[in-house]
NUDO-190319 format. One record per residue (C-alpha): residue number from 1; x, y, z. Coordinates in Angstrom, 1 decimal. Layout:
<torkol seq="NUM" c1="X" c2="Y" c3="Z"/>
...
***
This chain:
<torkol seq="1" c1="135.1" c2="115.4" c3="68.6"/>
<torkol seq="2" c1="133.8" c2="116.3" c3="72.0"/>
<torkol seq="3" c1="136.3" c2="115.7" c3="74.8"/>
<torkol seq="4" c1="135.0" c2="113.5" c3="77.6"/>
<torkol seq="5" c1="136.8" c2="115.3" c3="80.3"/>
<torkol seq="6" c1="135.3" c2="118.6" c3="79.2"/>
<torkol seq="7" c1="131.8" c2="117.0" c3="79.1"/>
<torkol seq="8" c1="132.3" c2="115.9" c3="82.7"/>
<torkol seq="9" c1="133.4" c2="119.5" c3="83.5"/>
<torkol seq="10" c1="130.3" c2="121.1" c3="82.0"/>
<torkol seq="11" c1="128.1" c2="118.6" c3="83.9"/>
<torkol seq="12" c1="129.8" c2="119.6" c3="87.1"/>
<torkol seq="13" c1="129.3" c2="123.3" c3="86.2"/>
<torkol seq="14" c1="125.6" c2="122.6" c3="85.7"/>
<torkol seq="15" c1="125.5" c2="121.1" c3="89.2"/>
<torkol seq="16" c1="127.5" c2="123.7" c3="91.0"/>
<torkol seq="17" c1="126.1" c2="126.8" c3="89.2"/>
<torkol seq="18" c1="129.3" c2="128.8" c3="89.0"/>
<torkol seq="19" c1="132.9" c2="128.7" c3="87.7"/>
<torkol seq="20" c1="134.3" c2="129.3" c3="91.1"/>
<torkol seq="21" c1="132.3" c2="126.5" c3="92.7"/>
<torkol seq="22" c1="133.1" c2="124.1" c3="89.9"/>
<torkol seq="23" c1="136.8" c2="124.9" c3="90.3"/>
<torkol seq="24" c1="136.7" c2="124.3" c3="94.0"/>
<torkol seq="25" c1="134.9" c2="121.0" c3="93.5"/>
<torkol seq="26" c1="137.4" c2="119.7" c3="91.0"/>
<torkol seq="27" c1="140.5" c2="121.2" c3="92.4"/>
<torkol seq="28" c1="141.2" c2="123.4" c3="89.4"/>
<torkol seq="29" c1="141.7" c2="127.1" c3="89.2"/>
<torkol seq="30" c1="138.7" c2="129.2" c3="88.0"/>
<torkol seq="31" c1="140.8" c2="130.3" c3="84.9"/>
<torkol seq="32" c1="141.4" c2="126.7" c3="84.0"/>
<torkol seq="33" c1="137.7" c2="125.9" c3="84.2"/>
<torkol seq="34" c1="136.9" c2="128.9" c3="82.1"/>
<torkol seq="35" c1="139.5" c2="127.9" c3="79.5"/>
<torkol seq="36" c1="138.2" c2="124.3" c3="79.3"/>
<torkol seq="37" c1="134.6" c2="125.5" c3="78.9"/>
<torkol seq="38" c1="135.7" c2="127.8" c3="76.2"/>
<torkol seq="39" c1="137.5" c2="124.9" c3="74.4"/>
<torkol seq="40" c1="134.3" c2="122.9" c3="74.7"/>
<torkol seq="41" c1="132.4" c2="125.7" c3="73.0"/>
<torkol seq="42" c1="134.9" c2="125.6" c3="70.1"/>
<torkol seq="43" c1="134.6" c2="121.8" c3="69.8"/>
<torkol seq="44" c1="130.8" c2="121.9" c3="69.8"/>
<torkol seq="45" c1="130.5" c2="125.0" c3="67.6"/>
<torkol seq="46" c1="127.9" c2="126.5" c3="70.0"/>
<torkol seq="47" c1="127.7" c2="129.1" c3="72.7"/>
<torkol seq="48" c1="127.3" c2="127.0" c3="75.9"/>
<torkol seq="49" c1="127.9" c2="129.6" c3="78.6"/>
<torkol seq="50" c1="126.3" c2="133.0" c3="78.9"/>
<torkol seq="51" c1="129.0" c2="135.1" c3="80.6"/>
<torkol seq="52" c1="128.6" c2="138.4" c3="82.3"/>
<torkol seq="53" c1="131.0" c2="140.4" c3="84.4"/>
<torkol seq="54" c1="129.7" c2="138.8" c3="87.6"/>
<torkol seq="55" c1="128.3" c2="135.5" c3="86.7"/>
<torkol seq="56" c1="128.1" c2="132.7" c3="84.1"/>
<torkol seq="57" c1="125.2" c2="130.4" c3="83.3"/>
<torkol seq="58" c1="124.3" c2="127.7" c3="80.8"/>
<torkol seq="59" c1="122.6" c2="128.7" c3="77.6"/>
<torkol seq="60" c1="119.8" c2="126.6" c3="76.1"/>
<torkol seq="61" c1="122.5" c2="124.9" c3="74.0"/>
<torkol seq="62" c1="124.6" c2="124.3" c3="77.1"/>
<torkol seq="63" c1="121.7" c2="122.7" c3="78.9"/>
<torkol seq="64" c1="121.0" c2="120.4" c3="75.9"/>
<torkol seq="65" c1="124.6" c2="119.4" c3="75.8"/>
<torkol seq="66" c1="124.6" c2="118.6" c3="79.6"/>
<torkol seq="67" c1="121.6" c2="116.2" c3="79.0"/>
<torkol seq="68" c1="123.6" c2="114.5" c3="76.2"/>
<torkol seq="69" c1="126.8" c2="114.5" c3="78.3"/>
<torkol seq="70" c1="125.2" c2="112.8" c3="81.3"/>
<torkol seq="71" c1="124.0" c2="110.0" c3="79.1"/>
<torkol seq="72" c1="127.3" c2="109.7" c3="77.2"/>
<torkol seq="73" c1="129.4" c2="109.6" c3="80.4"/>
<torkol seq="74" c1="127.1" c2="107.0" c3="82.0"/>
<torkol seq="75" c1="127.4" c2="104.8" c3="78.9"/>
<torkol seq="76" c1="131.2" c2="105.1" c3="78.9"/>
<torkol seq="77" c1="131.3" c2="104.1" c3="82.6"/>
<torkol seq="78" c1="128.9" c2="101.2" c3="81.9"/>
<torkol seq="79" c1="131.2" c2="100.0" c3="79.1"/>
<torkol seq="80" c1="134.3" c2="100.3" c3="81.4"/>
<torkol seq="81" c1="132.5" c2="98.4" c3="84.2"/>
<torkol seq="82" c1="131.5" c2="95.7" c3="81.7"/>
<torkol seq="83" c1="135.0" c2="95.2" c3="80.5"/>
<torkol seq="84" c1="136.6" c2="95.3" c3="83.9"/>
<torkol seq="85" c1="134.0" c2="92.9" c3="85.2"/>
<torkol seq="86" c1="135.3" c2="90.4" c3="82.6"/>
<torkol seq="87" c1="138.7" c2="90.7" c3="84.2"/>
<torkol seq="88" c1="137.1" c2="90.0" c3="87.5"/>
<torkol seq="89" c1="140.0" c2="91.3" c3="89.7"/>
<torkol seq="90" c1="139.2" c2="94.4" c3="91.8"/>
<torkol seq="91" c1="142.0" c2="96.9" c3="91.0"/>
<torkol seq="92" c1="142.7" c2="100.6" c3="90.9"/>
<torkol seq="93" c1="141.4" c2="103.2" c3="93.4"/>
<torkol seq="94" c1="137.9" c2="103.3" c3="94.8"/>
<torkol seq="95" c1="136.8" c2="106.5" c3="96.6"/>
<torkol seq="96" c1="134.3" c2="106.2" c3="99.4"/>
<torkol seq="97" c1="132.8" c2="109.3" c3="101.1"/>
<torkol seq="98" c1="130.8" c2="109.1" c3="104.3"/>
<torkol seq="99" c1="129.3" c2="111.5" c3="106.9"/>
<torkol seq="100" c1="131.7" c2="111.9" c3="109.8"/>
<torkol seq="101" c1="130.2" c2="109.4" c3="112.3"/>
<torkol seq="102" c1="129.8" c2="106.8" c3="109.6"/>
<torkol seq="103" c1="133.4" c2="107.3" c3="108.4"/>
<torkol seq="104" c1="134.7" c2="106.6" c3="111.9"/>
<torkol seq="105" c1="132.4" c2="103.6" c3="112.3"/>
<torkol seq="106" c1="132.9" c2="101.9" c3="108.9"/>
<torkol seq="107" c1="136.6" c2="102.6" c3="108.4"/>
<torkol seq="108" c1="138.0" c2="99.8" c3="110.6"/>
<torkol seq="109" c1="135.9" c2="97.0" c3="109.0"/>
<torkol seq="110" c1="136.4" c2="98.3" c3="105.5"/>
<torkol seq="111" c1="140.2" c2="98.3" c3="106.0"/>
<torkol seq="112" c1="140.0" c2="94.8" c3="107.3"/>
<torkol seq="113" c1="137.7" c2="93.4" c3="104.7"/>
<torkol seq="114" c1="139.5" c2="95.0" c3="101.7"/>
<torkol seq="115" c1="143.1" c2="94.4" c3="102.5"/>
<torkol seq="116" c1="143.3" c2="91.0" c3="100.8"/>
<torkol seq="117" c1="142.6" c2="92.8" c3="97.5"/>
<torkol seq="118" c1="146.1" c2="93.9" c3="97.0"/>
<torkol seq="119" c1="145.5" c2="95.5" c3="93.6"/>
<torkol seq="120" c1="142.8" c2="97.7" c3="95.1"/>
<torkol seq="121" c1="143.4" c2="101.1" c3="96.8"/>
<torkol seq="122" c1="140.8" c2="102.6" c3="99.1"/>
<torkol seq="123" c1="140.4" c2="106.3" c3="99.7"/>
<torkol seq="124" c1="137.9" c2="107.2" c3="102.3"/>
<torkol seq="125" c1="136.8" c2="110.8" c3="102.9"/>
<torkol seq="126" c1="134.5" c2="112.5" c3="105.3"/>
<torkol seq="127" c1="131.9" c2="114.9" c3="104.0"/>
<torkol seq="128" c1="129.0" c2="116.8" c3="105.5"/>
<torkol seq="129" c1="125.7" c2="115.1" c3="105.7"/>
<torkol seq="130" c1="123.7" c2="115.5" c3="102.5"/>
<torkol seq="131" c1="126.7" c2="115.9" c3="100.2"/>
<torkol seq="132" c1="127.6" c2="112.2" c3="99.6"/>
<torkol seq="133" c1="125.0" c2="111.5" c3="96.9"/>
<torkol seq="134" c1="126.0" c2="114.6" c3="95.0"/>
<torkol seq="135" c1="129.6" c2="113.5" c3="95.1"/>
<torkol seq="136" c1="128.8" c2="110.1" c3="93.7"/>
<torkol seq="137" c1="126.6" c2="111.7" c3="91.0"/>
<torkol seq="138" c1="129.4" c2="114.1" c3="90.0"/>
<torkol seq="139" c1="132.0" c2="111.3" c3="89.9"/>
<torkol seq="140" c1="134.0" c2="112.7" c3="92.8"/>
<torkol seq="141" c1="133.3" c2="109.5" c3="94.7"/>
<torkol seq="142" c1="132.5" c2="105.9" c3="93.7"/>
<torkol seq="143" c1="130.4" c2="105.1" c3="96.7"/>
<torkol seq="144" c1="128.8" c2="107.2" c3="99.5"/>
<torkol seq="145" c1="127.5" c2="106.2" c3="102.9"/>
<torkol seq="146" c1="124.7" c2="108.6" c3="103.5"/>
<torkol seq="147" c1="122.1" c2="109.3" c3="106.2"/>
<torkol seq="148" c1="118.4" c2="109.8" c3="105.7"/>
<torkol seq="149" c1="116.4" c2="111.3" c3="108.6"/>
<torkol seq="150" c1="113.1" c2="111.6" c3="106.7"/>
<torkol seq="151" c1="112.9" c2="108.6" c3="104.5"/>
<torkol seq="152" c1="113.1" c2="110.7" c3="101.3"/>
<torkol seq="153" c1="115.9" c2="109.0" c3="99.4"/>
<torkol seq="154" c1="114.8" c2="107.4" c3="96.2"/>
<torkol seq="155" c1="116.6" c2="105.6" c3="93.4"/>
<torkol seq="156" c1="116.8" c2="107.2" c3="90.0"/>
<torkol seq="157" c1="117.8" c2="106.0" c3="86.5"/>
<torkol seq="158" c1="121.4" c2="106.9" c3="87.3"/>
<torkol seq="159" c1="121.7" c2="106.2" c3="91.0"/>
<torkol seq="160" c1="121.3" c2="103.0" c3="93.1"/>
<torkol seq="161" c1="120.5" c2="103.0" c3="96.8"/>
<torkol seq="162" c1="121.3" c2="100.1" c3="99.2"/>
<torkol seq="163" c1="119.9" c2="100.1" c3="102.7"/>
<torkol seq="164" c1="122.5" c2="99.4" c3="105.4"/>
<torkol seq="165" c1="121.1" c2="99.9" c3="108.9"/>
<torkol seq="166" c1="118.8" c2="101.9" c3="111.2"/>
<torkol seq="167" c1="120.6" c2="104.3" c3="113.5"/>
<torkol seq="168" c1="118.4" c2="105.3" c3="116.5"/>
<torkol seq="169" c1="118.9" c2="108.2" c3="118.9"/>
<torkol seq="170" c1="120.2" c2="107.1" c3="122.3"/>
<torkol seq="171" c1="120.5" c2="109.0" c3="125.6"/>
<torkol seq="172" c1="124.1" c2="109.6" c3="126.8"/>
<torkol seq="173" c1="124.8" c2="110.7" c3="130.4"/>
<torkol seq="174" c1="127.9" c2="111.0" c3="132.5"/>
<torkol seq="175" c1="128.8" c2="107.9" c3="134.5"/>
<torkol seq="176" c1="128.1" c2="109.8" c3="137.7"/>
<torkol seq="177" c1="124.5" c2="110.6" c3="136.6"/>
<torkol seq="178" c1="121.7" c2="108.8" c3="138.3"/>
<torkol seq="179" c1="120.5" c2="107.4" c3="134.9"/>
<torkol seq="180" c1="123.9" c2="105.7" c3="134.5"/>
<torkol seq="181" c1="122.3" c2="102.9" c3="136.5"/>
<torkol seq="182" c1="120.2" c2="100.6" c3="134.3"/>
<torkol seq="183" c1="117.9" c2="100.1" c3="137.2"/>
<torkol seq="184" c1="116.7" c2="103.8" c3="136.9"/>
<torkol seq="185" c1="113.9" c2="104.1" c3="134.3"/>
<torkol seq="186" c1="114.3" c2="106.8" c3="131.7"/>
<torkol seq="187" c1="111.5" c2="109.4" c3="131.6"/>
<torkol seq="188" c1="112.2" c2="112.2" c3="129.1"/>
<torkol seq="189" c1="109.7" c2="114.5" c3="130.8"/>
<torkol seq="190" c1="111.8" c2="114.4" c3="133.9"/>
<torkol seq="191" c1="114.9" c2="115.4" c3="131.9"/>
<torkol seq="192" c1="113.4" c2="118.6" c3="130.4"/>
<torkol seq="193" c1="115.3" c2="120.9" c3="132.9"/>
<torkol seq="194" c1="118.6" c2="119.0" c3="132.6"/>
<torkol seq="195" c1="121.6" c2="120.8" c3="131.0"/>
<torkol seq="196" c1="121.3" c2="119.5" c3="127.4"/>
<torkol seq="197" c1="124.0" c2="119.7" c3="124.8"/>
<torkol seq="198" c1="123.4" c2="119.4" c3="121.1"/>
<torkol seq="199" c1="124.7" c2="120.2" c3="117.7"/>
<torkol seq="200" c1="123.8" c2="123.6" c3="116.2"/>
<torkol seq="201" c1="120.2" c2="124.5" c3="115.4"/>
<torkol seq="202" c1="119.3" c2="123.3" c3="111.9"/>
<torkol seq="203" c1="121.5" c2="120.2" c3="112.0"/>
<torkol seq="204" c1="119.5" c2="117.0" c3="111.3"/>
<torkol seq="205" c1="120.4" c2="115.3" c3="114.6"/>
<torkol seq="206" c1="119.5" c2="118.5" c3="116.5"/>
<torkol seq="207" c1="116.1" c2="118.7" c3="114.8"/>
<torkol seq="208" c1="115.4" c2="115.0" c3="115.7"/>
<torkol seq="209" c1="116.3" c2="115.8" c3="119.4"/>
<torkol seq="210" c1="114.0" c2="118.9" c3="119.3"/>
<torkol seq="211" c1="111.1" c2="116.9" c3="117.9"/>
<torkol seq="212" c1="111.7" c2="114.1" c3="120.5"/>
<torkol seq="213" c1="111.6" c2="116.6" c3="123.4"/>
<torkol seq="214" c1="108.6" c2="118.5" c3="122.0"/>
<torkol seq="215" c1="106.6" c2="115.3" c3="122.5"/>
<torkol seq="216" c1="107.1" c2="115.6" c3="126.3"/>
<torkol seq="217" c1="106.6" c2="119.4" c3="126.5"/>
<torkol seq="218" c1="109.9" c2="120.5" c3="125.1"/>
<torkol seq="219" c1="113.3" c2="121.0" c3="126.8"/>
<torkol seq="220" c1="114.6" c2="124.3" c3="128.1"/>
<torkol seq="221" c1="116.9" c2="126.4" c3="125.9"/>
<torkol seq="222" c1="120.0" c2="124.5" c3="125.0"/>
<torkol seq="223" c1="122.8" c2="126.3" c3="126.7"/>
<torkol seq="224" c1="125.6" c2="124.7" c3="124.7"/>
<torkol seq="225" c1="125.8" c2="124.0" c3="121.0"/>
<torkol seq="226" c1="128.8" c2="122.3" c3="119.5"/>
<torkol seq="227" c1="129.8" c2="121.4" c3="115.9"/>
<torkol seq="228" c1="130.5" c2="117.6" c3="115.8"/>
<torkol seq="229" c1="128.9" c2="114.8" c3="117.8"/>
<torkol seq="230" c1="132.3" c2="113.6" c3="119.1"/>
<torkol seq="231" c1="132.7" c2="117.0" c3="120.9"/>
<torkol seq="232" c1="129.3" c2="116.6" c3="122.4"/>
<torkol seq="233" c1="130.2" c2="113.1" c3="123.7"/>
<torkol seq="234" c1="133.5" c2="114.2" c3="125.1"/>
<torkol seq="235" c1="131.8" c2="116.9" c3="127.1"/>
<torkol seq="236" c1="129.1" c2="114.5" c3="128.4"/>
<torkol seq="237" c1="132.0" c2="112.3" c3="129.6"/>
<torkol seq="238" c1="133.4" c2="115.3" c3="131.5"/>
<torkol seq="239" c1="130.1" c2="115.8" c3="133.3"/>
<torkol seq="240" c1="129.1" c2="119.0" c3="131.6"/>
<torkol seq="241" c1="125.6" c2="117.8" c3="130.6"/>
<torkol seq="242" c1="123.5" c2="115.2" c3="128.8"/>
<torkol seq="243" c1="122.7" c2="114.6" c3="125.2"/>
<torkol seq="244" c1="120.8" c2="112.4" c3="122.7"/>
<torkol seq="245" c1="122.9" c2="111.3" c3="119.8"/>
<torkol seq="246" c1="122.7" c2="108.8" c3="117.0"/>
<torkol seq="247" c1="124.0" c2="105.5" c3="118.3"/>
<torkol seq="248" c1="126.6" c2="105.2" c3="115.4"/>
<torkol seq="249" c1="128.4" c2="108.2" c3="117.0"/>
<torkol seq="250" c1="129.5" c2="105.8" c3="119.8"/>
<torkol seq="251" c1="131.8" c2="104.0" c3="117.5"/>
<torkol seq="252" c1="134.4" c2="106.7" c3="118.3"/>
<torkol seq="253" c1="134.9" c2="104.9" c3="121.7"/>
<torkol seq="254" c1="134.4" c2="107.8" c3="124.1"/>
<torkol seq="255" c1="134.9" c2="106.7" c3="127.7"/>
<torkol seq="256" c1="133.2" c2="108.0" c3="130.8"/>
<torkol seq="257" c1="129.6" c2="107.9" c3="129.6"/>
<torkol seq="258" c1="126.6" c2="105.7" c3="130.1"/>
<torkol seq="259" c1="124.3" c2="104.9" c3="127.2"/>
<torkol seq="260" c1="120.6" c2="104.4" c3="127.7"/>
<torkol seq="261" c1="117.9" c2="103.4" c3="125.3"/>
<torkol seq="262" c1="115.2" c2="106.0" c3="124.8"/>
<torkol seq="263" c1="111.7" c2="104.7" c3="125.7"/>
<torkol seq="264" c1="109.2" c2="104.0" c3="122.9"/>
<torkol seq="265" c1="110.2" c2="104.2" c3="119.3"/>
<torkol seq="266" c1="113.1" c2="106.7" c3="119.3"/>
<torkol seq="267" c1="113.8" c2="109.0" c3="116.4"/>
<torkol seq="268" c1="116.6" c2="108.0" c3="114.2"/>
<torkol seq="269" c1="118.0" c2="107.8" c3="110.7"/>
<torkol seq="270" c1="118.4" c2="105.3" c3="108.0"/>
<torkol seq="271" c1="121.9" c2="104.7" c3="106.6"/>
<torkol seq="272" c1="122.3" c2="103.8" c3="103.0"/>
<torkol seq="273" c1="125.1" c2="103.2" c3="100.4"/>
<torkol seq="274" c1="124.7" c2="105.2" c3="97.2"/>
<torkol seq="275" c1="126.4" c2="104.1" c3="93.9"/>
<torkol seq="276" c1="126.1" c2="105.1" c3="90.3"/>
<torkol seq="277" c1="124.1" c2="102.6" c3="88.3"/>
<torkol seq="278" c1="126.8" c2="102.6" c3="85.6"/>
<torkol seq="279" c1="129.5" c2="101.6" c3="88.0"/>
<torkol seq="280" c1="127.8" c2="99.1" c3="90.3"/>
<torkol seq="281" c1="129.2" c2="96.1" c3="88.5"/>
<torkol seq="282" c1="132.8" c2="97.3" c3="88.3"/>
<torkol seq="283" c1="134.8" c2="94.8" c3="90.4"/>
<torkol seq="284" c1="136.4" c2="97.5" c3="92.6"/>
<torkol seq="285" c1="133.0" c2="99.1" c3="93.4"/>
<torkol seq="286" c1="131.2" c2="95.8" c3="93.7"/>
<torkol seq="287" c1="133.7" c2="94.4" c3="96.3"/>
<torkol seq="288" c1="133.7" c2="97.6" c3="98.2"/>
<torkol seq="289" c1="129.9" c2="97.6" c3="98.3"/>
<torkol seq="290" c1="129.9" c2="94.0" c3="99.7"/>
<torkol seq="291" c1="132.4" c2="95.1" c3="102.3"/>
<torkol seq="292" c1="130.2" c2="98.1" c3="103.3"/>
<torkol seq="293" c1="127.2" c2="95.7" c3="103.7"/>
<torkol seq="294" c1="129.3" c2="93.4" c3="105.9"/>
<torkol seq="295" c1="130.5" c2="96.3" c3="108.0"/>
<torkol seq="296" c1="126.9" c2="97.4" c3="108.4"/>
<torkol seq="297" c1="125.9" c2="94.0" c3="109.7"/>
<torkol seq="298" c1="128.7" c2="94.2" c3="112.3"/>
<torkol seq="299" c1="127.6" c2="97.7" c3="113.4"/>
<torkol seq="300" c1="123.9" c2="96.8" c3="113.5"/>
<torkol seq="301" c1="124.7" c2="93.9" c3="115.9"/>
<torkol seq="302" c1="126.7" c2="96.4" c3="118.0"/>
<torkol seq="303" c1="123.8" c2="98.8" c3="118.1"/>
<torkol seq="304" c1="121.3" c2="96.2" c3="119.3"/>
<torkol seq="305" c1="123.6" c2="95.5" c3="122.3"/>
<torkol seq="306" c1="123.7" c2="99.1" c3="123.6"/>
<torkol seq="307" c1="121.2" c2="98.7" c3="126.5"/>
<torkol seq="308" c1="122.5" c2="98.8" c3="129.2"/>
<torkol seq="309" c1="126.0" c2="100.1" c3="128.5"/>
<torkol seq="310" c1="128.6" c2="102.0" c3="130.6"/>
<torkol seq="311" c1="131.8" c2="103.1" c3="128.9"/>
***
């Protein structure tokens, strides 16, 4: 009989593409992963992995088994969700992953809303933008809060997507800047030669800022690039320069900045919750999803009150 844990392992191998990446994802050693895949080959009676001195990849039989395994694992989780739904009490551990600014913004409300479920344990992790949906798909996380800058996220047979809020770019300047006054109109064209700070080239928020400034002729070269929006905000507070950041980043509570709405229809991102279709009715996941929706309503109300704001 095929072992379910090994079926999950070969699915993760199919997603990661190498034994080393699979081991890193699951917290195993590469030799343990290799041994478990070899054991799965013995159970199935087929060669599943084509191994060379430098690489390993799925054979045709391995790819067919992955297709079966994904369906089997989804059916098992659906059965578990159905049985636990009958019990009705949220219990056990639920793992939520979120991109960094969302983790900071959502965590307080989630902790407040879920603490009455004493049999439920919440683990919230931060992950890089774009990885959350893959972590849910692989089973590493039960729910992910993800950002979508281009409106490309789509549901699939195995994944459910729940819209949460719209997160627009806002202008942040030091409190000593002339635009800290709400009486001063914001004209992006007049800010082209200001000392701008941004995340590194290629980051989604950076690309949104670059597109925004291109519409008014483009800004000068960005003299400072910093990994992490919280770092950018702290430097704005110290008077180093100005920046445009997603409004959700302000949940970190940085002082010494003024926040101004960007004229017109500013660029921004949509924030969604992603859950496996097979687990959406499991009480622990369902109650966490409801808490995420409630937290999003609180945050959306805060975002609409940003103009004018001095912190």
